[in-house]
C-alpha positions in Angstrom: -9.9 -44.5 -4.8 -10.9 -41.4 -3.0 -11.7 -38.2 -4.9 -8.9 -36.2 -3.4 -6.3 -38.7 -4.6 -8.0 -38.7 -8.0 -7.3 -35.0 -8.2 -3.5 -36.1 -8.2 -3.8 -39.2 -10.2 -5.8 -37.6 -13.1 -3.1 -35.1 -14.2 -0.4 -37.8 -13.6 -2.1 -40.1 -16.1 -2.7 -37.4 -18.6 1.1 -36.6 -18.4 1.9 -40.4 -18.9 -0.5 -40.5 -21.9 1.1 -37.3 -23.3 4.5 -39.0 -23.0 3.6 -41.8 -25.4 1.7 -39.6 -28.1 3.4 -37.9 -31.1 0.6 -36.5 -33.1 -0.2 -32.9 -32.6 -3.9 -33.1 -32.7 -4.0 -36.1 -30.3 -1.8 -34.3 -27.9 -4.1 -31.5 -27.7 -7.0 -33.8 -27.3 -5.5 -35.6 -24.5 -4.5 -32.5 -22.6 -8.2 -31.2 -23.1 -9.8 -34.4 -22.1 -7.7 -34.8 -19.0 -8.2 -31.4 -17.7 -11.9 -31.5 -18.7 -12.2 -34.6 -16.3 -10.2 -32.8 -13.7 -12.6 -29.8 -13.9 -15.6 -32.2 -13.5 -13.9 -33.7 -10.5 -13.3 -30.5 -9.0 -17.1 -29.4 -9.5 -18.1 -32.8 -8.2 -16.0 -32.2 -4.9 -18.0 -29.2 -4.2 -21.2 -31.0 -4.4 -19.7 -33.8 -2.3 -18.6 -31.2 0.3 -21.9 -29.5 0.5 -23.7 -32.9 0.8 -21.5 -33.8 3.7 -22.1 -30.6 5.6 -25.8 -30.9 5.0 -25.6 -34.4 6.5 -24.3 -33.2 9.6 -20.5 -33.7 9.2 -19.0 -30.9 11.1 -15.3 -32.1 11.3 -12.8 -29.4 10.6 -11.7 -31.4 7.5 -13.9 -33.8 5.5 -12.6 -36.9 3.2 -9.5 -37.3 5.2 -7.1 -40.0 4.3 -3.8 -40.7 5.9 -1.0 -43.1 4.7 2.4 -43.3 6.5 5.3 -42.4 4.2 8.4 -42.1 6.5 7.6 -43.5 9.9 10.7 -42.6 11.7 10.0 -38.9 11.3 6.3 -39.2 11.0 5.8 -38.0 7.4 2.5 -38.8 6.1 0.5 -38.5 3.0 -2.5 -36.8 4.8 -5.1 -35.2 2.8 -8.4 -33.5 3.5 -10.4 -30.4 2.5 -12.6 -27.7 4.1 -14.7 -25.2 2.3 -11.7 -22.9 1.7 -9.6 -25.6 0.0 -12.5 -26.9 -2.0 -13.1 -23.6 -3.6 -9.4 -23.2 -4.3 -9.4 -26.6 -6.0 -12.5 -25.5 -8.1 -10.6 -22.3 -9.2 -7.5 -24.4 -10.1 -9.6 -26.6 -12.2 -11.3 -23.8 -14.0 -7.9 -22.1 -14.8 -6.1 -25.1 -16.0 -9.0 -26.1 -18.2 -9.2 -22.7 -19.8 -5.5 -22.5 -20.1 -5.4 -25.6 -22.1 -7.8 -24.1 -24.8 -5.9 -20.8 -24.7 -2.8 -22.7 -25.8 -4.7 -24.6 -28.4 -2.3 -23.3 -31.3 0.9 -23.9 -29.4 3.1 -25.5 -32.0 6.7 -25.3 -30.6 7.4 -28.4 -28.5 3.7 -28.9 -27.9 3.8 -32.0 -25.9 6.6 -30.8 -23.5 4.6 -27.6 -23.0 1.4 -29.4 -22.0 3.3 -31.7 -19.8 5.1 -28.9 -17.9 1.8 -26.9 -17.5 -0.1 -30.0 -16.1 2.8 -30.9 -13.8 2.5 -27.4 -12.3 -1.2 -27.8 -11.9 -0.5 -31.0 -10.2 1.5 -29.3 -7.6 -1.2 -26.6 -7.0 -3.9 -29.4 -6.5 -1.6 -31.3 -4.2 -0.9 -28.3 -2.2 -4.5 -27.5 -1.5 -5.5 -31.0 -0.3 -2.3 -31.5 1.8 -2.7 -31.7 5.7 0.9 -32.9 6.2 3.3 -29.7 6.1 6.1 -31.9 4.4 3.8 -33.1 1.8 2.6 -29.6 1.4 6.1 -28.3 0.8 6.7 -31.0 -1.7 3.7 -30.1 -3.8 4.7 -26.4 -3.4 7.9 -27.0 -5.0 6.4 -29.2 -7.7 4.2 -26.3 -8.6 7.1 -23.6 -8.6 9.8 -25.5 -10.4 8.1 -25.9 -13.8 7.9 -22.2 -14.1 11.6 -21.9 -15.0 11.1 -24.2 -18.0 7.8 -22.8 -19.1 9.1 -19.2 -19.2 12.6 -19.9 -20.2 11.6 -22.1 -23.2 8.2 -20.8 -24.3 8.3 -17.1 -23.2 9.0 -14.0 -25.1 11.2 -11.0 -24.5 13.8 -11.3 -21.7 12.6 -14.7 -21.1 15.9 -16.2 -19.8 16.4 -13.2 -17.4 12.7 -13.4 -16.1 12.9 -17.2 -15.7 16.1 -17.0 -13.8 14.9 -14.1 -11.6 11.7 -15.7 -10.8 13.3 -19.1 -9.9 16.1 -17.6 -7.6 13.4 -15.4 -5.7 11.1 -18.1 -5.3 13.9 -20.5 -4.3 14.9 -18.1 -1.9 11.5 -17.8 -0.3 11.4 -21.6 -0.2 14.6 -21.7 1.8 13.0 -19.4 4.3 9.8 -21.5 4.3 11.5 -24.8 4.7 13.3 -23.5 7.8 10.1 -22.1 9.1 8.4 -25.5 8.4 11.0 -27.4 10.3 10.8 -25.1 13.1 7.1 -26.0 13.5 7.8 -29.5 13.2 10.6 -29.5 15.9 8.2 -27.6 18.2 5.1 -29.6 17.4 5.4 -31.5 20.8 6.3 -28.9 23.4 5.3 -31.3 26.2 7.1 -34.4 25.0 5.6 -37.0 22.5 6.0 -37.7 18.9 6.8 -34.8 16.6 4.4 -34.5 13.7 4.1 -32.5 10.3 0.2 -33.0 10.5 -1.4 -29.3 10.5 -4.5 -30.5 12.6 -2.4 -32.2 15.3 0.1 -29.1 15.6 -3.1 -26.9 15.9 -4.1 -28.8 19.0 -0.8 -27.6 20.7 0.7 -24.3 21.5 4.1 -23.8 20.1 6.4 -21.9 22.4 6.1 -18.2 21.9 10.0 -17.9 21.5 9.8 -20.4 18.7 6.9 -18.7 17.2 8.6 -15.3 17.2 11.7 -16.8 15.4 9.6 -19.0 12.7 6.6 -17.1 12.1 8.2 -14.2 10.1 10.4 -16.9 8.2 7.1 -18.8 7.1 5.1 -15.7 6.4 7.9 -14.3 4.1 8.5 -17.6 2.6 4.8 -17.8 1.6 4.8 -14.1 1.0 7.3 -14.1 -1.7 5.0 -16.1 -3.9 2.0 -13.9 -2.7 4.1 -10.7 -4.0 4.7 -9.3 -0.6 6.5 -6.1 -0.9 9.6 -5.8 -1.3 10.0 -9.4 -2.6 7.5 -8.9 -5.4 9.9 -7.9 -8.2 10.0 -11.2 -9.6 6.3 -11.3 -10.6 6.0 -8.3 -13.3 9.0 -9.7 -15.1 7.7 -13.2 -14.9 4.3 -12.3 -16.2 5.5 -10.2 -19.0 7.7 -13.0 -20.5 5.6 -16.2 -19.6 3.3 -17.5 -22.5 -0.4 -16.9 -22.0 -1.5 -20.0 -20.4 1.5 -19.9 -17.9 0.6 -16.2 -17.0 -3.0 -17.5 -16.3 -1.9 -20.2 -14.1 0.9 -18.1 -12.5 -1.4 -15.2 -11.5 -4.7 -17.2 -11.3 -3.6 -20.0 -9.0 0.2 -20.2 -8.3 0.2 -16.8 -6.4 -2.7 -18.0 -4.4 -0.5 -20.6 -2.8 1.3 -17.7 -1.0 -1.9 -16.2 0.6 -3.5 -19.6 1.4 -0.1 -20.8 2.9 0.3 -17.8 5.1 -3.0 -17.9 6.3 -3.3 -21.8 6.8 0.1 -22.4 8.0 1.9 -19.3 9.4 -1.0 -17.6 11.0 -3.1 -20.6 12.1 -0.1 -22.6 13.7 1.7 -19.6 15.1 -1.3 -17.1 16.3 0.6 -15.4 19.1 3.4 -14.2 16.9 1.1 -13.4 14.2 -0.8 -11.0 16.6 2.5 -9.4 17.8 4.1 -8.9 14.3 0.9 -8.3 12.3 1.6 -4.5 12.2 5.0 -4.9 10.5 3.3 -7.1 7.7 0.3 -4.8 7.5 2.6 -2.1 6.5 4.3 -4.1 4.1 1.0 -5.4 2.4 -0.5 -1.9 2.4 2.6 -0.8 0.5 2.0 -3.6 -1.9 -1.5 -2.6 -2.6 -0.8 1.0 -3.2 2.5 0.4 -5.0 1.2 -2.2 -7.3 -1.6 0.1 -8.4 0.6 3.1 -8.9 3.2 1.0 -10.8 0.4 -0.1 -13.1 -0.4 3.4 -14.0 2.9 4.2 -15.6 3.2 1.0 -17.6 2.6 0.9 -21.3 2.8 -2.9 -21.9 -0.5 -4.7 -21.4 1.0 -7.5 -19.5 3.1 -5.4 -17.2 0.0 -3.4 -16.3 -1.9 -6.5 -15.4 1.3 -7.8 -13.5 1.4 -4.8 -11.3 -2.3 -5.0 -11.0 -1.8 -8.5 -9.5 0.7 -7.2 -7.1 -2.0 -4.8 -5.9 -4.8 -7.3 -5.7 -2.6 -10.1 -4.0 -1.4 -7.5 -1.6 -5.1 -7.2 -0.5 -5.3 -10.9 0.2 -2.3 -10.7 2.7 -3.6 -7.3 4.1 -6.9 -9.1 4.9 -5.6 -12.1 6.6 -3.6 -9.9 8.9 -6.7 -8.0 10.0 -7.4 -11.1 12.3 -11.3 -11.2 12.2 -13.7 -13.4 10.3 -15.2 -11.0 7.9 -11.7 -10.0 6.6 -10.7 -13.7 6.4 -13.8 -14.3 4.2 -12.8 -11.3 2.0 -9.4 -12.7 1.5 -10.6 -16.1 0.3 -13.1 -14.4 -1.9 -10.4 -12.0 -3.3 -8.2 -15.0 -4.1 -11.2 -16.5 -6.1 -12.0 -13.2 -7.7 -8.5 -12.2 -8.7 -7.8 -15.6 -10.0 -10.8 -15.6 -12.4 -10.4 -12.0 -13.6 -6.5 -12.1 -13.9 -6.7 -15.3 -16.0 -9.3 -13.8 -18.2 -6.9 -10.6 -18.5 -4.1 -12.5 -19.4 -6.0 -14.7 -21.9 -7.3 -11.7 -23.6 -3.9 -10.0 -23.7 -2.3 -13.1 -25.4 -5.1 -13.2 -28.1 -4.7 -9.4 -28.6 -0.9 -9.9 -29.0 -1.3 -12.6 -31.4 -3.4 -10.4 -33.8 -1.6 -7.0 -33.4 2.1 -8.2 -32.7 2.3 -5.7 -30.0 1.3 -5.3 -26.3 2.2 -1.5 -26.4 -0.9 0.5 -25.6 0.5 3.5 -27.6 0.5 1.4 -30.7 -3.2 0.4 -30.5 -6.5 2.0 -30.9 -10.0 1.5 -32.2 -9.9 -2.4 -31.7 -13.5 -2.5 -30.5 -14.5 -2.2 -34.3 -12.6 -5.2 -35.5 -12.8 -7.5 -32.6 -15.9 -6.7 -30.5 -16.1 -9.9 -28.7 -12.5 -9.8 -27.3 -13.1 -5.9 -26.6 -16.2 -6.5 -24.6 -14.7 -9.2 -22.5 -11.7 -7.0 -21.8 -14.0 -4.3 -20.6 -15.9 -6.7 -18.3 -12.6 -7.9 -17.0 -11.6 -4.2 -16.2 -14.7 -3.4 -14.6 -14.3 -6.6 -12.3 -10.8 -5.3 -11.6 -11.9 -2.0 -10.4 -14.7 -3.3 -8.2 -17.9 -2.6 -10.1 -21.0 -3.9 -8.3 -22.5 -7.0 -9.9 -19.0 -8.6 -10.7 -16.7 -10.6 -8.5 -14.2 -7.8 -7.6 -16.7 -5.9 -5.7 -17.9 -8.7 -3.5 -14.4 -9.5 -2.5 -13.0 -6.1 -2.0 -16.0 -4.9 -0.1 -15.8 -7.7 2.3 -12.2 -7.1 3.0 -12.6 -3.4 3.6 -15.7 -3.9 5.8 -13.7 -6.6 7.8 -10.5 -4.5 8.0 -12.6 -1.3 9.4 -14.1 -3.5 12.0 -10.8 -3.0 13.9 -11.6 0.2 15.9 -7.9 1.3 16.5 -6.6 4.2 14.4 -3.7 2.2 12.9 -6.0 -0.2 11.3 -8.4 2.4 10.3 -5.7 4.4 8.5 -4.2 1.6 6.6 -7.7 0.6 5.6 -8.4 3.9 4.2 -5.1 3.8 2.4 -6.0 0.5 0.8 -9.3 1.6 -0.1 -7.8 4.4 -2.1 -6.2 1.8 -4.4 -9.7 1.5 -6.1 -9.5 4.9 -7.3 -6.0 4.3 -8.7 -7.2 0.9 -10.3 -10.1 2.9 -12.0 -7.6 5.1 -13.6 -5.4 2.6 -15.1 -8.1 0.4 -16.2 -10.3 3.2 -18.0 -7.0 4.5 -19.5 -6.2 1.3 -21.2 -9.8 0.7 -22.3 -10.0 4.2 -23.9 -6.6 3.9 -25.5 -6.6 0.5 -27.1 -10.3 -0.1 -27.7 -11.9 3.2 -28.4 -10.9 6.1 -30.4 -9.2 6.1 -33.9 -7.2 3.1 -35.2 -3.6 4.0 -35.0 -2.2 1.0 -37.3 -4.2 0.5 -40.4 -2.9 -3.1 -40.5 -5.1 -3.7 -37.3 -8.1 -3.2 -39.6 -7.6 -6.7 -41.0 -7.6 -8.7 -37.9 -10.2 -11.3 -36.8 -12.2 -11.7 -33.6 -12.1 -14.7 -31.3 -12.4 -18.3 -32.8 -14.0 -21.2 -31.1 -11.0 -22.5 -29.1 -10.6 -18.9 -27.6 -14.3 -18.3 -26.9 -14.6 -21.4 -24.8 -12.2 -20.2 -22.1 -13.5 -16.5 -22.4 -17.1 -17.6 -21.8 -16.3 -19.8 -18.9 -14.3 -17.1 -17.1 -16.9 -14.4 -18.0 -19.7 -16.5 -16.4 -17.8 -17.4 -13.4 -17.0 -13.7 -12.8 -20.4 -12.5 -13.3 -22.0 -15.5 -11.4 -19.7 -14.6 -8.5 -20.8 -11.1 -8.5 -24.4 -11.7 -8.7 -24.6 -14.8 -6.4 -21.8 -14.9 -3.9 -23.6 -16.0 -0.9 -23.0 -19.8 -1.4 -19.5 -19.4 -1.6 -19.3 -17.1 1.3 -21.4 -19.6 3.4 -19.0 -22.3 2.6 -16.0 -20.3 3.4 -17.6 -18.9 6.7 -18.3 -22.3 8.3 -14.8 -23.2 7.5 -13.3 -20.3 9.2 -14.8 -21.2 12.7 -11.9 -23.3 14.0 -9.2 -21.0 12.5 -10.9 -17.9 13.9 -11.3 -19.5 17.3 -7.6 -20.3 17.6 -6.4 -16.9 16.2 -8.7 -14.9 18.3 -8.9 -16.7 21.5 -5.2 -17.4 21.7 -4.3 -13.7 21.0 -6.6 -12.2 23.6 
């Protein structure tokens, strides 16, 4: 069995094992063992990819496997990876592994919770390895649909409202996306021949510009809804605020990355002329996302809402970067997806742990927590510094690459929107330092908080892993950047050459 298919099979087997398990301890162990194997496979895939490239394999996608599903309309199970998808798979492996340990004390419908969580992750893994648009859409829906149950059943606050709002908006985006993908399919053979859903085969032809102008915005917006594109972002803060901790980690850490990855890999790569013509419209919307999300975070008092609006801003930077249409900005977009995935997962894990101890997420009701839970507090500070772009941490590497790439466009419009986007760093520093000063430093507001404990073993495992990856990416980012850079060649050639 090839390693890419194993990334689908391992979580499926884990779910089957969970179905026949009744003891709580065994349920936790099965979920942990399954996702540990999945993480190890994700790491192994990185080494296999590096070895393949070092041996001279310069194919656009490696480890390709193709099996015919529906021959009459040419739907295939076609998988393969390049450096971008390999790193996104690694990110997903890290987040689902840490999410399992963050949910270690989940007691209500534990088996059903872990099954839903792993099914969601299965969809994400499948999405990143798919080379067939139909299969990609199938895994996309598999990743999105469990969110309704995970929030509606295990969430807090206005969980039914948040689950319904999230589902309706994402299903609306999926409807637009489906129309866009079918439009690509029916225009995949403009000179005659067999229609195809295969991304690599479609990339070899030029879709008629009239079709591109109609289907590009549908596809970009369809993916953009999941990527928190303004004004379609409103589901995200409510969804984050009501979701259980591990779901928030997966939601912001990897699920939202499907939007940026899909907009880049499908909408822009397959319809470059329309992307070039319409980029200015979406640049305005993404610039608005970046600033609006940062300003929205300033006025929030709920820790989850603060991080949710911060995610809108940081994911807006991803879409902003891919619309800059140059290799440096593309590199920054992928790095930003990795960086934001790690730091927002850490944020939500810490917020969940703080909430369990204090019984509140309201920053006005907390203070002096550094004294009673120094481990969690220091981890929160490091996550905050990564978010505001402190050198030496992952956020700095990603954001600086984006801004340098965006500023390479010499026209006035691109320079102005880049300056606007850069100003979000200042706003981010304001709300991050405000929260740190409010809840961690200063006098203790509630004396009951003096009795709370610091992190225990099953909480320290995900925190250590996420901290290590954030710091490692900040200190030694070049190996990731090199993997991304060499994979961008075919995409940049198509986008730049066909748009000039």
